[in-house]
MIMIPA-133800 format. One record per residue (C-alpha): residue in one letter; x negated, z, y. Coordinates in nm, 4 decimals, always signed. Last residue first. Example, Ala and Ser with C-alpha at 12.3 -4.5 7.8 and 13.67 -1.06 7.14 Angstrom:
<lopas>
{lopa "S" {-1.3670 +0.7140 -0.1060}}
{lopa "A" {-1.2300 +0.7800 -0.4500}}
</lopas>
This chain:
<lopas>
{lopa "I" {+0.4384 -7.3620 +3.5731}}
{lopa "Q" {+0.7438 -7.1676 +3.4621}}
{lopa "A" {+0.7372 -7.3371 +3.1204}}
{lopa "K" {+0.3679 -7.2578 +3.0850}}
{lopa "E" {+0.4361 -6.8912 +3.1637}}
{lopa "V" {+0.7206 -6.8789 +2.9132}}
{lopa "T" {+0.4990 -7.0256 +2.6411}}
{lopa "H" {+0.2257 -6.7731 +2.7158}}
{lopa "E" {+0.4765 -6.4876 +2.6981}}
{lopa "T" {+0.6012 -6.6157 +2.3622}}
{lopa "S" {+0.2470 -6.6450 +2.2260}}
{lopa "L" {+0.1627 -6.2966 +2.3481}}
{lopa "I" {+0.4741 -6.1565 +2.1785}}
{lopa "K" {+0.4011 -6.3459 +1.8552}}
{lopa "I" {+0.0417 -6.2218 +1.8565}}
{lopa "D" {+0.1578 -5.8620 +1.9086}}
{lopa "Q" {+0.3990 -5.8946 +1.6148}}
{lopa "L" {+0.1186 -6.0334 +1.4004}}
{lopa "E" {-0.0858 -5.7255 +1.4930}}
{lopa "Q" {+0.2030 -5.4963 +1.3872}}
{lopa "R" {+0.2299 -5.6824 +1.0586}}
{lopa "G" {-0.1384 -5.6176 +0.9923}}
{lopa "F" {-0.1073 -5.2506 +1.0900}}
{lopa "L" {+0.1749 -5.2060 +0.8380}}
{lopa "D" {-0.0206 -5.3993 +0.5731}}
{lopa "C" {-0.3144 -5.1637 +0.6283}}
{lopa "V" {-0.0756 -4.8711 +0.5752}}
{lopa "T" {+0.0500 -5.0259 +0.2503}}
{lopa "T" {-0.3011 -5.0814 +0.1184}}
{lopa "L" {-0.3955 -4.7259 +0.2169}}
{lopa "I" {-0.0951 -4.5829 +0.0326}}
{lopa "G" {-0.1426 -4.7752 -0.2910}}
{lopa "S" {-0.0945 -5.0968 -0.4883}}
{lopa "R" {+0.2327 -5.2025 -0.3282}}
{lopa "Q" {+0.5580 -5.2753 -0.5106}}
{lopa "T" {+0.8853 -5.3500 -0.3294}}
{lopa "R" {+0.8860 -5.7152 -0.4399}}
{lopa "R" {+0.9383 -5.6108 -0.8010}}
{lopa "Y" {+1.2752 -5.4629 -0.7077}}
{lopa "P" {+1.3986 -5.7965 -0.5742}}
{lopa "S" {+1.3894 -5.9369 -0.9312}}
{lopa "D" {+1.2158 -6.2761 -0.9557}}
{lopa "A" {+1.0154 -6.1877 -1.2674}}
{lopa "P" {+1.3256 -6.0744 -1.4540}}
{lopa "L" {+1.3995 -5.7027 -1.5000}}
{lopa "E" {+1.3561 -5.5521 -1.8453}}
{lopa "A" {+1.0085 -5.3980 -1.8741}}
{lopa "L" {+0.9861 -5.3343 -1.5007}}
{lopa "L" {+1.3172 -5.1477 -1.5183}}
{lopa "Q" {+1.2033 -4.9267 -1.8038}}
{lopa "R" {+0.8819 -4.8424 -1.6166}}
{lopa "H" {+1.0739 -4.7385 -1.3056}}
{lopa "L" {+1.3181 -4.5316 -1.5124}}
{lopa "R" {+1.0293 -4.3398 -1.6662}}
{lopa "G" {+0.8695 -4.2781 -1.3281}}
{lopa "L" {+1.1952 -4.1793 -1.1588}}
{lopa "S" {+1.3067 -3.9258 -1.4189}}
{lopa "H" {+1.1052 -3.6235 -1.2940}}
{lopa "Y" {+1.2222 -3.6827 -0.9359}}
{lopa "P" {+1.5890 -3.6389 -1.0136}}
{lopa "V" {+1.8026 -3.9575 -0.9889}}
{lopa "T" {+2.0701 -3.8969 -0.7234}}
{lopa "P" {+1.9130 -4.1337 -0.4668}}
{lopa "L" {+1.9526 -4.4487 -0.6804}}
{lopa "F" {+1.8652 -4.7396 -0.4512}}
{lopa "H" {+1.6742 -4.5212 -0.2095}}
{lopa "H" {+1.4938 -4.3442 -0.4948}}
{lopa "L" {+1.4017 -4.6769 -0.6516}}
{lopa "A" {+1.2366 -4.7826 -0.3280}}
{lopa "H" {+1.0594 -4.4477 -0.2878}}
{lopa "Y" {+0.8959 -4.4470 -0.6307}}
{lopa "R" {+0.5749 -4.2916 -0.4924}}
{lopa "L" {+0.7931 -4.0082 -0.3643}}
{lopa "G" {+0.8555 -3.8805 -0.7186}}
{lopa "V" {+0.7455 -3.5211 -0.6626}}
{lopa "P" {+0.4088 -3.6132 -0.5130}}
{lopa "A" {+0.2993 -3.8916 -0.2758}}
{lopa "A" {-0.0510 -3.7743 -0.1770}}
{lopa "L" {-0.1523 -3.6536 -0.5249}}
{lopa "V" {-0.0199 -3.9511 -0.7224}}
{lopa "T" {-0.1485 -4.1981 -0.4648}}
{lopa "P" {-0.4949 -4.0394 -0.4547}}
{lopa "L" {-0.5156 -4.0469 -0.8379}}
{lopa "P" {-0.4662 -4.4211 -0.8741}}
{lopa "W" {-0.1907 -4.4776 -1.1323}}
{lopa "G" {-0.0318 -4.8118 -1.0514}}
{lopa "S" {+0.2603 -4.8792 -0.8202}}
{lopa "L" {+0.3470 -4.7303 -0.4826}}
{lopa "T" {+0.7059 -4.8527 -0.4514}}
{lopa "V" {+0.8064 -4.9182 -0.0913}}
{lopa "S" {+1.1382 -4.9276 +0.0936}}
{lopa "D" {+1.2690 -5.2061 +0.3196}}
{lopa "L" {+1.3662 -5.4141 +0.0166}}
{lopa "L" {+1.5695 -5.1281 -0.1323}}
{lopa "Q" {+1.7405 -5.0443 +0.1949}}
{lopa "G" {+1.8413 -5.4082 +0.2321}}
{lopa "M" {+1.9748 -5.4080 -0.1226}}
{lopa "S" {+2.1866 -5.1009 -0.0439}}
{lopa "D" {+2.3253 -5.2597 +0.2747}}
{lopa "L" {+2.1384 -5.2493 +0.6041}}
{lopa "P" {+2.2524 -5.1376 +0.9506}}
{lopa "T" {+2.0765 -5.3259 +1.2344}}
{lopa "G" {+1.8221 -5.1091 +1.4149}}
{lopa "D" {+1.5491 -5.3730 +1.4472}}
{lopa "N" {+1.4103 -5.3231 +1.0954}}
{lopa "D" {+1.0316 -5.3447 +1.0716}}
{lopa "Y" {+0.9542 -5.0060 +0.9209}}
{lopa "R" {+0.8226 -5.1398 +0.5875}}
{lopa "H" {+0.9022 -4.8074 +0.4249}}
{lopa "A" {+0.7359 -4.5085 +0.2531}}
{lopa "A" {+0.3728 -4.6000 +0.3276}}
{lopa "L" {+0.3617 -4.4612 +0.6815}}
{lopa "T" {+0.5221 -4.1438 +0.5438}}
{lopa "R" {+0.2215 -4.0937 +0.3172}}
{lopa "L" {+0.0002 -4.0722 +0.6258}}
{lopa "Q" {+0.2378 -3.8131 +0.7716}}
{lopa "N" {+0.2371 -3.6199 +0.4436}}
{lopa "V" {-0.1415 -3.6093 +0.4330}}
{lopa "L" {-0.1542 -3.4906 +0.7939}}
{lopa "V" {+0.1251 -3.2341 +0.7443}}
{lopa "V" {-0.0467 -3.0725 +0.4440}}
{lopa "G" {-0.3943 -3.0712 +0.5984}}
{lopa "V" {-0.2572 -2.9155 +0.9175}}
{lopa "A" {-0.0919 -2.6407 +0.7126}}
{lopa "V" {-0.4128 -2.5806 +0.5162}}
{lopa "V" {-0.6280 -2.5473 +0.8276}}
{lopa "Y" {-0.3647 -2.3398 +1.0111}}
{lopa "W" {-0.3206 -2.0984 +0.7205}}
{lopa "Q" {-0.6975 -2.0701 +0.6900}}
{lopa "F" {-0.7258 -1.9697 +1.0557}}
{lopa "F" {-0.4386 -1.7250 +1.0245}}
{lopa "W" {-0.6014 -1.5630 +0.7223}}
{lopa "R" {-0.9353 -1.5421 +0.9063}}
{lopa "L" {-0.7648 -1.3288 +1.1742}}
{lopa "P" {-0.7413 -1.0497 +0.9186}}
{lopa "I" {-0.3961 -0.9216 +0.8143}}
{lopa "W" {-0.3499 -0.5455 +0.7843}}
{lopa "G" {-0.5212 -0.4647 +1.1138}}
{lopa "V" {-0.2257 -0.3150 +1.2997}}
{lopa "T" {-0.1953 -0.6184 +1.5280}}
{lopa "W" {-0.2542 -0.8663 +1.2429}}
{lopa "G" {+0.0346 -0.7266 +1.0404}}
{lopa "A" {+0.2549 -0.7248 +1.3505}}
{lopa "I" {+0.1791 -1.0926 +1.4109}}
{lopa "M" {+0.2580 -1.1743 +1.0480}}
{lopa "G" {+0.5842 -0.9797 +1.0643}}
{lopa "W" {+0.6700 -1.1524 +1.3919}}
{lopa "V" {+0.6463 -1.4969 +1.2397}}
{lopa "T" {+0.8077 -1.4022 +0.9083}}
{lopa "L" {+1.0893 -1.2138 +1.0828}}
{lopa "A" {+1.1610 -1.5247 +1.2913}}
{lopa "A" {+1.1821 -1.7405 +0.9789}}
{lopa "F" {+1.4027 -1.4798 +0.8098}}
{lopa "T" {+1.6459 -1.4780 +1.1015}}
{lopa "E" {+1.6444 -1.8569 +1.1367}}
{lopa "Q" {+1.7272 -1.8950 +0.7684}}
{lopa "V" {+2.0183 -1.6500 +0.7785}}
{lopa "E" {+2.1588 -1.7826 +1.1060}}
{lopa "W" {+2.1302 -2.1452 +0.9961}}
{lopa "H" {+2.3013 -2.0768 +0.6634}}
{lopa "V" {+2.5920 -1.9089 +0.8457}}
{lopa "A" {+2.6127 -2.1956 +1.0965}}
{lopa "Q" {+2.6625 -2.4502 +0.8173}}
{lopa "Q" {+3.0194 -2.3337 +0.7574}}
{lopa "R" {+3.1013 -2.3332 +1.1295}}
{lopa "S" {+2.9489 -2.6783 +1.1639}}
{lopa "P" {+2.5941 -2.7141 +1.2877}}
{lopa "L" {+2.5332 -2.8662 +1.6315}}
{lopa "P" {+2.4443 -3.2342 +1.6117}}
{lopa "R" {+2.0767 -3.3308 +1.5747}}
{lopa "R" {+1.9613 -3.5928 +1.8247}}
{lopa "Y" {+1.7424 -3.8789 +1.7027}}
{lopa "H" {+1.5692 -4.0889 +1.9688}}
{lopa "P" {+1.2160 -3.9791 +1.8731}}
{lopa "N" {+1.2611 -4.1182 +1.5187}}
{lopa "I" {+0.9896 -3.9652 +1.2983}}
{lopa "I" {+1.1955 -3.6584 +1.2267}}
{lopa "L" {+1.1968 -3.3187 +1.0556}}
{lopa "T" {+1.4876 -3.1480 +1.2289}}
{lopa "S" {+1.5432 -2.8317 +1.4336}}
{lopa "A" {+1.3579 -2.8916 +1.7602}}
{lopa "R" {+1.5425 -3.1628 +1.9555}}
{lopa "E" {+1.9167 -3.1247 +1.9051}}
{lopa "V" {+1.9247 -2.7662 +1.7779}}
{lopa "V" {+1.6738 -2.6384 +2.0337}}
{lopa "L" {+1.8432 -2.8225 +2.3208}}
{lopa "Q" {+2.1883 -2.6923 +2.2234}}
{lopa "R" {+2.0589 -2.3379 +2.1979}}
{lopa "L" {+1.8701 -2.3606 +2.5285}}
{lopa "P" {+2.1980 -2.4349 +2.7077}}
{lopa "R" {+2.3529 -2.1238 +2.5378}}
{lopa "I" {+2.0821 -1.8710 +2.6243}}
{lopa "L" {+2.1097 -1.5592 +2.4038}}
{lopa "Y" {+2.1170 -1.7303 +2.0646}}
{lopa "S" {+1.8525 -1.9705 +2.1957}}
{lopa "L" {+1.6163 -1.6796 +2.2633}}
{lopa "P" {+1.5951 -1.5930 +1.8909}}
{lopa "G" {+1.5113 -1.9530 +1.7962}}
{lopa "L" {+1.2826 -2.0270 +2.0904}}
{lopa "I" {+1.0438 -1.7411 +2.0158}}
{lopa "G" {+0.9500 -1.6948 +1.6485}}
{lopa "W" {+1.1212 -1.9968 +1.4939}}
{lopa "R" {+1.0271 -2.2640 +1.7476}}
{lopa "V" {+0.6954 -2.1038 +1.8503}}
{lopa "A" {+0.5799 -2.0883 +1.4869}}
{lopa "L" {+0.6980 -2.4464 +1.4388}}
{lopa "L" {+0.4987 -2.5574 +1.7429}}
{lopa "L" {+0.1847 -2.4014 +1.5964}}
{lopa "P" {+0.2290 -2.5791 +1.2633}}
{lopa "V" {+0.3108 -2.9091 +1.4467}}
{lopa "V" {-0.0052 -2.9201 +1.6613}}
{lopa "I" {-0.2042 -3.1274 +1.4095}}
{lopa "V" {+0.0966 -3.3591 +1.3877}}
{lopa "S" {-0.0374 -3.5650 +1.6796}}
{lopa "V" {-0.2911 -3.7419 +1.4568}}
{lopa "V" {-0.0410 -3.9471 +1.2563}}
{lopa "F" {+0.1903 -4.0733 +1.5328}}
{lopa "W" {-0.1156 -4.1025 +1.7574}}
{lopa "I" {-0.2568 -4.3598 +1.5146}}
{lopa "I" {+0.0752 -4.5446 +1.5201}}
{lopa "R" {+0.0806 -4.5400 +1.9007}}
{lopa "L" {-0.2755 -4.6689 +1.9161}}
{lopa "S" {-0.1911 -4.9560 +1.6805}}
{lopa "S" {+0.1015 -5.0608 +1.8987}}
{lopa "W" {+0.4553 -5.0153 +1.7677}}
{lopa "R" {+0.6660 -5.2956 +1.6202}}
{lopa "A" {+0.5715 -5.2121 +1.2598}}
{lopa "L" {+0.6683 -4.8516 +1.3398}}
{lopa "P" {+1.0336 -4.9459 +1.3889}}
{lopa "A" {+1.1485 -4.5845 +1.3395}}
{lopa "Y" {+1.3049 -4.4160 +1.0388}}
{lopa "E" {+1.3400 -4.0544 +0.9328}}
{lopa "P" {+1.5980 -3.9204 +1.1792}}
{lopa "D" {+1.8401 -4.2112 +1.1204}}
{lopa "A" {+2.1020 -4.2260 +1.3974}}
{lopa "L" {+1.8918 -4.4743 +1.5971}}
{lopa "T" {+1.9291 -4.7131 +1.3037}}
{lopa "A" {+1.7101 -4.7564 +0.9939}}
{lopa "F" {+1.9793 -4.6022 +0.7683}}
{lopa "T" {+2.2893 -4.5032 +0.9686}}
{lopa "A" {+2.5870 -4.6943 +0.8244}}
{lopa "Q" {+2.4238 -4.7400 +0.4845}}
{lopa "R" {+2.3818 -4.3656 +0.4501}}
{lopa "H" {+2.0421 -4.2706 +0.3075}}
{lopa "H" {+1.8457 -4.1479 +0.6106}}
{lopa "D" {+2.1559 -3.9794 +0.7507}}
{lopa "A" {+2.1675 -3.7684 +0.4320}}
{lopa "H" {+1.8280 -3.6243 +0.5293}}
{lopa "S" {+1.9981 -3.4378 +0.8146}}
{lopa "V" {+2.1641 -3.1917 +0.5745}}
{lopa "V" {+1.8603 -3.0761 +0.3719}}
{lopa "Y" {+1.5887 -3.1372 +0.6303}}
{lopa "M" {+1.5360 -2.8789 +0.9022}}
{lopa "L" {+1.7898 -2.6465 +0.7384}}
{lopa "S" {+1.5374 -2.6098 +0.4536}}
{lopa "P" {+1.3273 -2.3620 +0.6477}}
{lopa "L" {+0.9780 -2.4927 +0.7315}}
{lopa "M" {+0.7772 -2.2202 +0.9047}}
{lopa "F" {+0.4971 -2.2767 +0.6521}}
{lopa "P" {+0.5203 -1.9320 +0.4894}}
{lopa "F" {+0.9022 -1.9465 +0.5296}}
{lopa "G" {+0.9635 -2.2683 +0.3387}}
{lopa "A" {+0.6730 -2.2613 +0.0938}}
{lopa "V" {+0.6649 -1.9821 -0.1676}}
{lopa "L" {+0.9577 -1.7697 -0.0493}}
{lopa "H" {+1.1714 -2.0596 +0.0740}}
{lopa "W" {+1.1244 -2.2396 -0.2577}}
{lopa "A" {+1.2403 -1.9314 -0.4464}}
{lopa "V" {+1.5566 -1.9137 -0.2343}}
{lopa "E" {+1.6212 -2.2847 -0.2893}}
{lopa "F" {+1.5772 -2.2464 -0.6646}}
{lopa "G" {+1.8060 -1.9432 -0.6985}}
{lopa "P" {+2.0735 -2.1288 -0.8947}}
{lopa "L" {+1.9627 -2.4807 -0.9917}}
{lopa "T" {+2.2685 -2.7087 -0.9969}}
{lopa "G" {+2.4684 -2.4750 -0.7718}}
{lopa "R" {+2.4637 -2.7061 -0.4707}}
{lopa "K" {+2.4100 -3.0636 -0.5832}}
{lopa "L" {+2.0440 -3.1560 -0.5665}}
{lopa "H" {+1.9563 -3.4273 -0.3157}}
{lopa "A" {+1.8350 -3.2332 -0.0109}}
{lopa "L" {+1.6739 -2.9681 -0.2312}}
{lopa "E" {+1.4725 -3.2459 -0.3931}}
{lopa "H" {+1.3221 -3.3378 -0.0576}}
{lopa "I" {+1.2422 -2.9729 +0.0123}}
{lopa "F" {+1.0372 -2.9972 -0.3080}}
{lopa "I" {+0.7763 -3.1584 -0.0817}}
{lopa "A" {+0.6543 -2.8101 +0.0178}}
{lopa "T" {+0.5229 -2.7298 -0.3298}}
{lopa "R" {+0.3515 -3.0660 -0.3673}}
{lopa "L" {+0.1892 -3.0195 -0.0278}}
{lopa "L" {+0.0955 -2.6689 -0.1387}}
{lopa "A" {-0.0945 -2.8061 -0.4382}}
{lopa "I" {-0.2758 -3.0798 -0.2454}}
{lopa "I" {-0.3653 -2.8566 +0.0504}}
{lopa "A" {-0.4785 -2.5714 -0.1754}}
{lopa "V" {-0.6954 -2.8080 -0.3809}}
{lopa "I" {-0.8550 -2.9362 -0.0588}}
{lopa "T" {-0.9157 -2.5781 +0.0545}}
{lopa "V" {-1.0659 -2.4821 -0.2831}}
{lopa "T" {-1.3165 -2.7681 -0.2658}}
{lopa "M" {-1.4045 -2.7288 +0.1030}}
{lopa "Y" {-1.4731 -2.3592 +0.0570}}
{lopa "L" {-1.6790 -2.4162 -0.2571}}
{lopa "L" {-1.8912 -2.6760 -0.0775}}
{lopa "S" {-1.9539 -2.4307 +0.2064}}
{lopa "G" {-1.8025 -2.4835 +0.5503}}
{lopa "F" {-1.6470 -2.1385 +0.5793}}
{lopa "S" {-1.7891 -1.8841 +0.3358}}
{lopa "T" {-1.5267 -1.8036 +0.0764}}
{lopa "K" {-1.2758 -1.5147 +0.0863}}
{lopa "V" {-1.0103 -1.6983 +0.2897}}
{lopa "G" {-1.0617 -2.0149 +0.0866}}
{lopa "L" {-1.0172 -1.8162 -0.2338}}
{lopa "L" {-0.6869 -1.6912 -0.0931}}
{lopa "F" {-0.5694 -2.0497 -0.0357}}
{lopa "T" {-0.6911 -2.1399 -0.3856}}
{lopa "V" {-0.4608 -1.8714 -0.5267}}
{lopa "W" {-0.1810 -1.9825 -0.2916}}
{lopa "G" {-0.1881 -2.3461 -0.3981}}
{lopa "V" {-0.2386 -2.2910 -0.7701}}
{lopa "G" {+0.0548 -2.0493 -0.7820}}
{lopa "A" {+0.2741 -2.2701 -0.5630}}
{lopa "S" {+0.2122 -2.5740 -0.7841}}
{lopa "V" {+0.2673 -2.3686 -1.1001}}
{lopa "L" {+0.5870 -2.2142 -0.9622}}
{lopa "L" {+0.7379 -2.5400 -0.8375}}
{lopa "D" {+0.6481 -2.7432 -1.1455}}
{lopa "S" {+0.7686 -2.4739 -1.3863}}
{lopa "W" {+1.0995 -2.4307 -1.2030}}
{lopa "Y" {+1.1805 -2.7990 -1.1602}}
{lopa "I" {+1.0763 -2.8943 -1.5121}}
{lopa "W" {+1.2727 -2.6050 -1.6669}}
{lopa "P" {+1.5806 -2.7026 -1.4655}}
{lopa "R" {+1.6055 -3.0560 -1.6063}}
{lopa "P" {+1.8080 -3.2715 -1.3681}}
{lopa "Q" {+2.0425 -3.5240 -1.5385}}
{lopa "F" {+2.0451 -3.8691 -1.3777}}
{lopa "A" {+1.8050 -4.0248 -1.6305}}
{lopa "N" {+2.0557 -3.9597 -1.9114}}
{lopa "A" {+2.2973 -4.2096 -1.7549}}
{lopa "F" {+2.0523 -4.4988 -1.7913}}
{lopa "R" {+2.2901 -4.7870 -1.8710}}
{lopa "H" {+2.5921 -4.6523 -1.6849}}
{lopa "R" {+2.4051 -4.5519 -1.3706}}
{lopa "L" {+2.2028 -4.8745 -1.3923}}
{lopa "E" {+2.5173 -5.0844 -1.4054}}
{lopa "S" {+2.6668 -4.9018 -1.1079}}
{lopa "A" {+2.3484 -4.9521 -0.9053}}
{lopa "S" {+2.3355 -5.3239 -0.9849}}
{lopa "F" {+2.0036 -5.5080 -1.0153}}
{lopa "E" {+2.1283 -5.8122 -1.2030}}
{lopa "R" {+1.9817 -5.9930 -1.5017}}
{lopa "L" {+1.8831 -5.6874 -1.7018}}
{lopa "M" {+1.7174 -5.7892 -2.0285}}
</lopas>
């Protein structure tokens, strides 16, 4: 039985779990994309509002969410591990959803570094447990405009920013990263990174204007754009709700060590279907991923079960478990209400002292 939860010990003990299996990555990506785009096309051809339309649209959202979430794996795979995988991902998800990998692959490292995790330099962490309920609800609902903003970012602002230098810095800092932290500012890409940015921004812009040109000449019906927006909004809404269940979000900005990251992260335990579908590609094992970020997604479930079978009852890892996304979100709101009560109580105490 494991008595200590040591990253180095786990790397030695479960070394085979750290090896990515290309056939799993490729088959999962292609099947998910195939199901997603076939059901997307069925949604275009089906009468809007019918039971069949709603069914195929929901399937498209679930399948294309899984496809898009592979951007998370791209951020952790060593370059050259899966030749051609990033290009394939861009073709089936990145460019169709205006989501080039530059928005995530490099910046995601700031979410894992001990020096920056849960601080103002972390793009994917904010003290949500300290926010008001209305602000949290707005955090989820506001993403309905994201697909349109992305089209503007890559189709208009991107090309213009290469001509207007002050706009370039603003676009890179504020409109080139997937964030939940409104204080995060993306640094300008290095000279080596700039080549990847130029290529991805060019193809993203060509996708936007190619679609507009196709509609102008009558090749692409307006219904396609409507279905794209419905599915894209569904994908970002589900992912935003899942994001609420990824961490506890109550850190005050103080840097945390690896154990602190573990305890701030959430494991969505059990096998309820909504959790599996809404937190795909290993994201339901988010605590384990933060402790061992180089474990490929297809090994996380097996490693999780092995750890539960061997770790003692008082292991910190067991404390990361929650029964599902909705349970975790309700816990987030509950902690936010307790925070409000504490603030009111403190203010009341101060008032009495002044009196």
